[in-house]
Wavefront OBJ file of the C-alpha trace (Angstrom):
o trace
v -0.395 -0.176 0.018
v 1.029 3.315 -0.768
v 0.479 6.984 0.808
v 0.693 10.309 0.529
v 1.639 12.306 3.471
v 0.678 15.953 2.990
v 3.575 17.977 4.905
v 4.170 21.419 3.260
v 2.340 23.093 5.803
v 3.519 26.376 7.638
v 2.001 25.410 10.863
v 1.141 29.309 11.763
v -0.615 28.591 15.254
v 1.975 25.993 16.474
v 5.082 28.639 15.459
v 3.979 30.245 18.867
v 5.511 27.210 20.943
v 7.375 25.211 18.342
v 9.579 27.483 15.708
v 12.181 26.865 12.880
v 10.487 23.265 12.176
v 8.088 22.409 9.720
v 4.829 21.398 11.442
v 4.834 17.961 11.001
v 8.484 17.626 12.441
v 7.268 19.168 15.512
v 8.944 16.562 18.772
v 6.471 14.415 20.272
v 8.262 12.584 23.130
v 11.409 13.476 21.677
v 10.290 12.517 18.314
v 9.212 14.234 15.491
v 5.758 13.800 14.782
v 6.246 12.299 11.351
v 8.059 9.207 12.811
v 5.341 8.526 14.858
v 2.833 8.620 12.058
v 5.638 6.773 9.580
v 5.833 4.042 12.876
v 2.073 3.788 12.088
v 2.228 3.445 8.289
v 4.690 0.491 9.065
v 2.152 -1.331 11.770
v -0.557 -1.261 9.369
v 1.196 -2.131 5.908
v 2.141 0.960 3.649
v 4.856 0.246 2.526
v 5.805 3.457 -0.115
v 5.383 6.995 0.916
v 5.297 10.227 -0.829
v 6.029 13.200 1.610
v 4.578 16.251 -0.130
v 6.616 18.817 1.187
v 7.096 22.531 1.065
v 8.440 24.620 3.838
v 11.483 23.917 5.126
v 11.318 20.619 3.301
v 14.963 20.191 3.623
v 14.677 19.031 7.252
v 12.168 16.799 6.538
v 14.515 15.279 3.394
v 17.537 15.345 5.115
v 16.027 13.599 8.422
v 14.138 10.832 6.582
v 16.029 10.513 3.759
v 15.252 7.835 0.688
v 13.717 5.153 3.470
v 12.470 4.446 6.766
v 12.906 1.243 7.917
v 10.821 -0.807 5.411
v 9.184 2.228 4.351
v 10.299 3.348 0.867
v 10.393 7.329 0.748
v 9.808 9.889 -2.451
v 9.456 13.678 -1.977
v 7.204 15.602 -4.290
v 8.108 19.092 -3.611
v 6.098 22.429 -3.559
v 7.726 25.186 -5.068
v 4.411 27.624 -4.059
v 2.088 26.947 -2.108
v -0.523 24.029 -4.268
v -3.125 23.775 -1.613
v -4.070 20.156 -0.280
v -5.270 19.431 -3.845
v -2.926 20.943 -6.029
v -0.088 18.939 -3.607
v -2.512 15.712 -4.152
v -2.474 16.458 -7.712
v 1.003 17.089 -8.377
v 2.365 13.896 -5.840
v 0.200 11.459 -8.059
v 3.076 11.053 -10.410
v 4.948 9.044 -8.118
v 2.395 6.827 -7.215
v 3.198 3.408 -8.755
v -0.451 1.509 -7.208
v -3.665 1.871 -8.389
v -5.189 3.653 -5.165
v -3.451 5.162 -2.726
v -4.286 7.027 1.116
v -3.627 10.305 1.376
v -2.797 11.544 5.170
v -2.289 14.517 6.675
v 0.862 15.515 8.206
v 0.128 16.764 11.086
v -2.936 14.216 12.164
v -2.964 11.193 14.058
v -5.287 8.941 13.596
v -5.297 5.158 14.982
v -7.018 3.588 12.303
v -6.244 0.393 10.635
v -5.030 1.207 7.113
v -5.417 -2.678 6.250
v -9.096 -2.221 7.126
v -9.781 1.137 5.038
v -8.201 -0.886 1.834
v -10.600 -3.947 2.597
v -13.508 -1.766 2.851
v -12.382 -0.261 -0.524
v -12.061 -3.306 -2.099
v -15.372 -4.184 -1.012
v -17.603 -1.088 -1.892
v -15.129 0.099 -4.844
v -15.741 3.550 -3.754
v -13.655 6.653 -3.186
v -13.410 6.538 0.659
v -13.261 9.112 3.286
v -12.263 8.168 6.740
v -15.113 9.883 9.435
v -14.167 9.688 12.860
v -16.845 9.906 15.657
v -16.103 12.513 18.015
v -18.142 14.108 20.798
v -16.521 17.542 19.828
v -17.556 18.516 15.902
v -17.238 22.271 16.485
v -14.096 22.918 15.189
v -14.214 20.466 12.272
v -17.272 20.532 10.665
v -19.016 17.319 9.973
v -19.704 14.447 7.216
v -23.142 14.651 6.100
v -24.020 10.693 5.198
v -26.951 8.994 3.629
v -28.658 5.815 4.591
v -25.820 3.593 3.526
v -23.024 5.803 4.700
v -22.475 7.297 1.465
v -21.034 10.958 1.843
v -23.184 13.384 0.442
v -22.207 16.509 1.978
v -20.008 18.723 4.166
v -20.942 20.574 7.193
v -19.711 23.840 8.583
v -18.598 24.399 11.599
v -20.836 25.107 13.997
v -21.381 24.612 17.873
v -22.783 21.286 18.004
v -20.963 18.694 19.720
v -21.040 15.308 18.667
v -20.939 14.476 15.224
v -19.103 12.277 12.471
v -16.041 14.542 11.277
v -13.941 14.485 8.047
v -10.698 12.784 9.657
v -8.219 13.960 6.410
v -7.480 10.121 5.946
v -8.563 9.498 2.428
v -8.212 6.269 0.120
v -8.585 7.344 -3.570
v -8.115 5.653 -6.836
v -5.634 7.089 -9.355
v -8.118 8.020 -11.709
v -10.142 10.230 -9.270
v -9.635 13.503 -10.909
v -10.110 12.327 -14.274
v -13.171 13.510 -15.999
v -13.545 16.189 -13.654
v -12.737 20.110 -14.179
v -9.649 21.424 -12.468
v -9.470 25.328 -13.401
v -5.954 25.353 -12.217
v -3.140 23.580 -10.160
v -3.706 25.291 -6.875
v -6.764 23.709 -4.849
v -8.173 22.817 -1.669
v -9.216 18.822 -1.817
v -12.085 19.308 0.097
v -13.942 22.985 -0.395
v -12.602 23.073 -3.717
v -13.123 19.592 -5.186
v -14.283 17.036 -3.268
v -17.819 19.420 -1.645
v -18.637 18.878 -5.939
v -17.427 15.790 -6.239
v -19.682 13.900 -3.982
v -22.540 14.936 -5.423
v -22.273 13.402 -8.758
v -20.157 10.113 -7.684
v -20.713 7.725 -4.664
v -17.804 8.239 -2.156
v -18.412 5.979 0.787
v -17.594 6.738 4.233
v -15.696 4.264 6.931
v -16.410 5.086 10.367
v -13.955 4.999 12.880
v -14.178 5.430 16.681
v -10.437 5.555 17.728
v -7.922 8.406 19.361
v -7.949 11.431 16.585
v -5.790 14.232 16.686
v -4.529 17.142 15.111
v -1.290 18.582 16.135
v -1.955 21.943 14.211
v -3.007 24.014 17.801
v -0.836 24.351 21.132
v -3.616 22.945 23.210
v -4.158 19.694 21.034
v -0.281 19.530 20.350
v 0.423 19.225 24.549
v -2.228 17.134 24.628
v -0.734 14.806 22.075
v 2.335 14.361 24.237
v 0.234 12.534 26.775
v -1.455 10.504 24.157
v 0.932 9.001 22.357
v 3.615 7.713 25.343
l 1 2 3 4 5 6 7 8 9 10 11 12 13 14 15 16 17 18 19 20 21 22 23 24 25 26 27 28 29 30 31 32 33 34 35 36 37 38 39 40 41 42 43 44 45 46 47 48 49 50 51 52 53 54 55 56 57 58 59 60 61 62 63 64 65 66 67 68 69 70 71 72 73 74 75 76 77 78 79 80 81 82 83 84 85 86 87 88 89 90 91 92 93 94 95 96 97 98 99 100 101 102 103 104 105 106 107 108 109 110 111 112 113 114 115 116 117 118 119 120 121 122 123 124 125 126 127 128 129 130 131 132 133 134 135 136 137 138 139 140 141 142 143 144 145 146 147 148 149 150 151 152 153 154 155 156 157 158 159 160 161 162 163 164 165 166 167 168 169 170 171 172 173 174 175 176 177 178 179 180 181 182 183 184 185 186 187 188 189 190 191 192 193 194 195 196 197 198 199 200 201 202 203 204 205 206 207 208 209 210 211 212 213 214 215 216 217 218 219 220 221 222 223 224 225 226 227 228
């Protein structure tokens, strides 16, 4: 299995406490967060990764090189910010398999990637991993039909419990074929998926385990304890 890991963001909110490193390299219990993410990939059957990098990319490249244990690593370097969709589109040129994961480099999701891939084989639709959380207000929520297909994306609200987009996807390489992408810079969810789910079946793989985004200081401190 292969994965694109989005690791090119600036991490503006986190720079108050973690400076001069790309956000995914923020230390968690003395290890860069990306190393913890790669360990989880290794545990769950991902053997090849394409890092989509931009801001301070040389730190990620020099730390990991071309291999982490049994995981082969390639790099897709953004010369300018492309947005999450543009970053995926560029990184896909380095993907060898017919289907692949997309993971956020600043999010820990304790999901079994093998189970997600099997779910894809069962239904044959692109997959968005949805996580059930007690407080969905920070992220917005996924709108699902009776068959757990994604039919829309809810705005952020004051509603507590909900199913959020966990930022983990399993897509066929053909997902952008036949769609109109006006330019190479676009947001994956807002400028592609919101329209795509209106015309195509996209399955939601529901997950109830650990989910944490290290992008804000309070969650960054929390993850230190969660991942001990």
